[in-house]
C-alpha positions as CSV (number, residue, x, y, z in Angstrom):
1,M,22.9,27.8,29.9
2,T,19.9,26.0,28.6
3,G,17.1,25.2,31.1
4,P,15.2,22.0,31.2
5,I,13.8,21.1,27.8
6,H,10.1,20.3,27.7
7,I,8.8,17.8,25.1
8,T,5.1,17.7,24.5
9,P,4.0,14.9,22.1
10,S,1.3,15.8,19.6
11,G,-0.9,12.8,20.5
12,E,-0.6,11.5,17.0
13,T,2.0,8.9,15.7
14,L,4.5,11.7,15.1
15,G,5.2,15.3,16.1
16,A,6.2,17.0,19.4
17,R,6.4,20.5,20.7
18,I,9.7,21.7,22.2
19,T,9.8,24.5,24.7
20,G,12.3,25.7,27.4
21,I,15.1,26.3,24.9
22,D,16.5,29.3,23.1
23,L,17.8,28.4,19.7
24,S,19.6,31.8,19.3
25,Q,22.1,30.5,21.9
26,P,24.7,27.7,21.6
27,L,23.4,24.4,23.0
28,D,25.3,22.1,25.4
29,P,25.9,18.5,24.4
30,S,23.3,17.0,26.7
31,S,20.6,19.3,25.2
32,V,21.6,18.3,21.7
33,A,21.5,14.6,22.6
34,Q,18.0,15.0,24.1
35,L,16.8,16.7,20.9
36,R,18.4,14.0,18.7
37,Q,16.5,11.3,20.7
38,A,13.3,13.3,20.4
39,L,13.7,13.6,16.6
40,L,14.3,9.9,16.3
41,E,11.1,9.2,18.3
42,Y,8.7,11.9,17.0
43,C,10.2,12.6,13.6
44,V,8.9,16.2,13.6
45,L,9.8,18.8,16.2
46,V,8.1,22.1,16.6
47,F,10.0,25.0,18.2
48,P,7.5,27.8,18.7
49,N,8.5,31.5,19.0
50,Q,12.1,31.1,17.8
51,P,12.7,34.0,15.4
52,V,16.4,33.2,15.0
53,S,18.9,34.8,12.6
54,D,20.1,33.1,9.5
55,E,23.4,32.3,11.2
56,D,21.6,30.9,14.3
57,Q,19.5,28.6,12.1
58,V,22.6,27.4,10.3
59,R,24.4,26.8,13.6
60,F,21.5,24.9,15.1
61,T,21.2,22.8,11.9
62,G,24.9,21.9,12.3
63,Y,24.2,20.0,15.5
64,F,22.4,17.4,13.3
65,G,24.7,17.3,10.3
66,S,26.4,19.7,7.9
67,A,24.1,22.4,6.7
68,R,24.6,22.6,2.9
69,A,23.5,25.0,0.2
70,H,20.4,23.7,-1.6
71,V,20.9,22.0,-5.0
72,R,18.5,24.4,-6.6
73,K,19.8,27.8,-7.6
74,Q,18.4,30.9,-6.0
75,R,19.3,34.6,-6.2
76,E,22.3,35.8,-4.3
77,R,21.8,35.8,-0.5
78,R,23.9,36.6,2.5
79,V,24.0,33.1,4.0
80,K,24.2,30.6,1.2
81,E,22.9,27.7,3.4
82,I,19.6,29.4,3.7
83,F,17.0,28.5,1.0
84,I,14.0,30.8,0.6
85,I,10.6,29.2,0.1
86,S,8.1,31.9,-0.9
87,N,5.4,33.1,-3.3
88,V,6.6,36.7,-3.0
89,K,7.9,38.5,-6.1
90,E,10.1,41.6,-6.2
91,N,10.5,43.5,-9.5
92,G,8.5,40.6,-11.1
93,E,11.0,38.0,-9.9
94,P,10.3,35.3,-7.3
95,I,12.4,35.8,-4.1
96,G,12.1,32.0,-3.4
97,A,10.7,28.7,-4.6
98,L,7.5,26.7,-4.6
99,G,4.9,29.5,-5.1
100,S,1.4,29.1,-3.5
101,A,0.0,25.9,-5.0
102,T,-0.2,22.6,-3.2
103,V,3.1,20.7,-3.1
104,D,2.2,17.0,-2.9
105,F,3.6,14.5,-0.4
106,H,7.4,14.0,-0.8
107,S,10.6,13.3,1.1
108,D,13.0,16.1,0.5
109,L,15.5,15.6,-2.4
110,S,14.6,11.9,-2.8
111,Y,15.4,12.4,-6.5
112,M,19.1,12.7,-5.6
113,P,21.5,9.8,-4.9
114,R,22.1,11.2,-1.5
115,P,18.7,12.6,-0.4
116,G,17.8,15.0,2.3
117,T,17.9,13.7,5.8
118,I,17.1,16.5,8.3
119,S,15.2,19.6,7.1
120,L,14.5,22.8,9.1
121,L,12.0,25.5,8.2
122,Q,11.4,28.8,9.9
123,A,8.2,30.9,9.4
124,I,9.0,34.5,8.6
125,E,5.6,35.5,7.1
126,I,2.5,33.4,6.8
127,P,-0.8,33.7,4.9
128,Q,-4.0,34.4,6.7
129,E,-5.4,31.1,5.3
130,G,-4.0,27.9,4.0
131,G,-0.3,27.0,3.7
132,Q,-0.3,24.4,6.4
133,T,2.2,21.6,6.2
134,Q,1.2,17.9,6.7
135,W,3.5,15.0,7.6
136,C,2.9,11.3,7.0
137,D,4.4,8.8,9.4
138,C,5.8,6.3,6.9
139,R,6.8,4.0,9.7
140,A,3.3,3.6,11.0
141,A,2.0,3.2,7.4
142,H,4.5,0.4,6.8
143,D,3.7,-1.4,10.1
144,A,0.0,-1.3,9.3
145,L,0.5,-3.4,6.1
146,P,0.0,-7.2,6.1
147,A,3.3,-9.0,6.8
148,Q,3.3,-10.7,3.4
149,E,3.0,-7.3,1.6
150,Q,5.8,-5.9,3.8
151,R,8.1,-8.7,2.7
152,M,7.2,-8.2,-0.9
153,L,7.8,-4.5,-0.8
154,S,11.2,-5.0,1.0
155,T,12.5,-6.6,-2.2
156,L,11.7,-3.6,-4.5
157,R,13.4,-0.4,-5.5
158,A,11.8,2.7,-6.9
159,V,13.2,5.4,-9.2
160,H,12.7,9.0,-8.0
161,R,12.6,12.0,-10.4
162,H,11.9,15.7,-10.0
163,P,9.0,16.9,-12.2
164,V,11.2,19.7,-13.4
165,P,13.8,17.9,-15.6
166,E,16.7,20.2,-15.0
167,Q,16.5,19.6,-11.3
168,N,17.5,15.9,-11.8
169,P,21.0,14.4,-11.6
170,P,22.4,12.9,-14.8
171,E,21.7,9.4,-13.6
172,P,18.2,8.7,-12.2
173,A,18.3,7.9,-8.4
174,S,16.7,4.7,-7.1
175,H,16.0,3.9,-3.5
176,P,14.5,0.9,-1.6
177,V,10.7,1.0,-1.4
178,V,11.1,0.1,2.3
179,R,13.9,2.1,3.9
180,I,15.5,1.0,7.1
181,H,16.4,3.9,9.4
182,P,20.2,3.8,10.0
183,E,19.8,4.9,13.7
184,T,16.6,3.3,14.8
185,G,16.5,0.2,12.6
186,R,12.8,0.9,11.9
187,P,11.4,0.2,8.4
188,S,9.3,2.8,6.6
189,L,7.8,3.3,3.2
190,Y,10.0,5.5,1.0
191,V,7.8,6.4,-2.0
192,S,5.9,9.6,-2.7
193,P,3.4,10.9,-5.3
194,H,5.5,14.1,-6.0
195,L,8.9,12.6,-6.6
196,T,8.6,8.8,-7.2
197,S,8.6,8.0,-10.9
198,H,8.1,4.2,-11.0
199,V,9.0,0.9,-9.4
200,A,12.1,-0.5,-11.0
201,N,11.9,-3.8,-13.0
202,M,8.1,-3.7,-13.1
203,D,5.8,-3.0,-16.0
204,E,4.1,0.4,-16.1
205,A,0.6,-0.8,-15.2
206,G,1.9,-2.9,-12.3
207,S,4.1,-0.1,-11.0
208,E,1.3,2.5,-11.2
209,A,-1.2,0.2,-9.4
210,L,1.2,-0.6,-6.6
211,L,2.2,3.0,-6.0
212,E,-1.3,4.4,-6.2
213,G,-2.4,1.7,-3.6
214,L,0.5,2.7,-1.3
215,Y,-0.3,6.4,-1.7
216,A,-3.9,5.9,-0.8
217,H,-2.9,3.8,2.2
218,M,-0.3,6.4,3.4
219,D,-2.8,9.3,3.1
220,Q,-5.1,7.9,5.7
221,P,-5.8,10.4,8.6
222,R,-4.4,8.0,11.1
223,F,-0.9,8.5,9.6
224,V,-1.1,12.2,8.9
225,W,-0.4,15.1,11.2
226,T,-1.0,18.8,10.3
227,H,0.9,21.9,11.5
228,H,-0.7,25.3,11.5
229,W,2.1,27.8,11.2
230,Q,2.7,30.8,13.4
231,V,5.3,33.4,12.7
232,G,8.5,32.5,14.5
233,D,7.9,28.7,14.4
234,L,10.9,26.7,13.5
235,L,10.3,23.1,12.6
236,M,12.8,20.3,12.2
237,W,12.0,16.9,10.6
238,D,13.6,13.6,9.6
239,N,12.9,12.9,5.9
240,R,13.9,9.2,6.2
241,P,10.7,8.0,8.0
242,T,8.4,10.7,6.8
243,M,7.0,12.6,3.8
244,H,5.3,16.0,3.9
245,R,3.2,18.2,1.7
246,R,2.4,22.0,1.7
247,L,-1.3,22.9,1.3
248,E,-2.2,25.7,-1.1
249,F,-2.9,29.3,-0.1
250,P,-4.1,32.4,-1.9
251,D,-1.4,33.7,-4.1
252,E,-2.1,37.3,-3.1
253,Q,-1.2,36.5,0.5
254,R,2.5,36.5,1.4
255,R,4.3,33.4,2.7
256,V,8.1,33.6,3.4
257,M,10.0,30.6,5.0
258,K,13.7,30.0,5.5
259,R,15.0,26.5,5.1
260,T,18.2,24.7,5.9
261,Q,19.0,21.2,4.8
262,V,21.2,18.2,5.8
263,F,22.0,15.7,3.0
264,G,22.3,11.9,3.4
């Protein structure tokens, strides 16, 4: 049985710490419902000291949708739904993806027709410095824009492309610039410097100016929350109203994370 779940908001516009729960054990429906509501409200949930097994992480992910193998290929692994994010190399080959450089703001898999919805990431090894993850509250960033600009943006679509060409689907994916959350009904900005290519049906100069202005607006400290990882942290976030970035860290320091993914 799960005891009372404690939810401690970060004090920012998103993010909350969840304690009083053991993710290595099955959850009852009321606990799942409470976590679902917390995710909708806070967008990013931090579960500290949860060194769960691969199977436990996949089971927990399944309460929020079907955990799926990542679209990117990785070396053979025991639990295919687990995607390794790491800079570590064995026998000269990376054991995971994304290395040690900064990964700019993005919403997971927005370059796919059915993007990522819920992502989960567990910290196995962390570097001594750097490697923090930052989230942007794209709901708050939208709401802070003038009403006239909100209306204009709501009529636009943007094309999303992965910078590595072979990661992209045959047909480029496009999504509304303002995305309406299917469960909360709240609008949020859905563009990112890492994965958004251009605004559809707009000339290159106009598209670039509009997107750069939005990125500068979204990157204000009032919309951004930073998580400093500890080993055993498991974080869950909703990609629909947020984007996130990973800060760089020294490549000689090991970072190993295990991720699961729910697609839209």
